[in-house]
C-alpha positions in Angstrom: -145.6 236.1 49.8 -149.4 235.9 49.9 -150.8 232.6 51.9 -152.5 231.1 48.2 -156.1 230.1 48.5 -156.3 226.4 49.0 -159.4 223.5 49.1 -157.7 221.8 51.2 -156.1 221.8 54.8 -152.3 220.9 54.6 -150.4 219.1 57.0 -146.8 218.5 57.6 -145.8 216.1 59.0 -142.3 217.0 59.6 -140.1 218.9 61.9 -137.7 220.2 58.8 -137.0 223.7 58.5 -136.3 223.3 54.8 -139.1 221.6 54.1 -141.3 224.3 55.5 -139.7 226.9 54.2 -140.9 225.2 50.6 -144.1 225.3 51.3 -144.2 228.7 52.9 -142.3 230.2 49.8 -145.0 228.3 47.7 -147.1 230.4 49.5 -149.1 227.3 51.5 -150.8 228.0 54.8 -150.4 224.8 56.8 -150.2 222.6 60.2 -147.1 221.0 61.4 -147.3 217.9 63.0 -144.3 215.5 63.5 -144.5 211.5 64.3 -143.6 209.5 66.8 -142.1 206.9 65.2 -139.0 204.9 66.2 -136.9 205.2 62.8 -134.3 203.0 64.0 -136.6 200.3 64.0 -137.4 200.6 60.8 -135.1 198.8 58.0 -134.8 197.2 55.2 -131.9 196.4 52.4 -132.1 199.0 50.0 -132.0 202.6 50.8 -134.7 203.4 48.0 -137.7 201.0 50.2 -136.4 202.5 53.6 -137.6 206.1 52.5 -140.6 204.8 51.3 -140.9 202.9 54.4 -140.1 205.4 56.3 -142.0 208.2 55.0 -145.1 205.7 54.8 -144.7 204.7 59.4 -144.6 208.7 59.0 -147.5 209.2 57.7 -149.5 206.2 59.4 -148.5 207.8 62.5 -150.1 210.8 62.1 -152.9 209.9 60.0 -153.6 208.1 63.6 -153.6 211.4 66.1 -155.2 212.8 63.7 -158.1 210.4 64.0 -158.0 210.3 68.0 -157.6 214.0 68.2 -160.1 216.4 69.1 -158.6 218.4 66.3 -161.3 217.3 63.7 -163.1 220.6 62.7 -166.9 219.9 61.5 -167.6 220.8 57.9 -163.4 221.2 58.1 -161.8 221.2 54.6 -160.6 217.5 53.5 -156.8 217.4 54.7 -153.6 216.6 52.8 -151.0 215.2 55.1 -147.1 215.7 53.1 -145.1 213.5 55.1 -141.8 212.5 53.7 -137.7 211.1 54.2 -134.8 211.5 52.8 -131.7 208.9 53.4 -128.4 209.0 52.2 -126.1 206.0 51.3 -122.2 206.1 50.5 -120.2 203.0 49.4 -123.4 201.1 49.8 -123.7 202.5 53.9 -126.7 204.5 54.7 -125.9 207.7 56.4 -127.9 210.8 57.6 -127.3 213.2 55.7 -124.6 213.4 52.5 -124.1 212.2 49.2 -126.8 210.0 47.2 -130.2 211.2 48.1 -133.7 209.5 48.0 -136.6 211.4 48.9 -139.7 210.5 48.8 -142.9 212.2 49.7 -146.2 210.0 50.8 -149.0 211.8 50.4 -152.6 211.2 52.3 -155.9 212.7 51.2 
């Protein structure tokens, strides 16, 4: 599929092959950036709160990188940052990748 023209520069805040594939199959060009955060240090009681906290922490880390990097081009398109996470549970135990999925996508514009 030919890349879709976007008025935004799209940044995927994830190294997930599945998320990359979704955007590519939709025809978007995007830049990949990953967040250097300690996911194990972020804890909440509810999985739906955890997935939001992780996605936001990733987005915040990448925004911080973008603000301090030389990557900012003059007159560049506005950016959309897509940061997300997946948390899985079974019988109230948090797991890495099985059963009940809580997916949250945090978008900065």
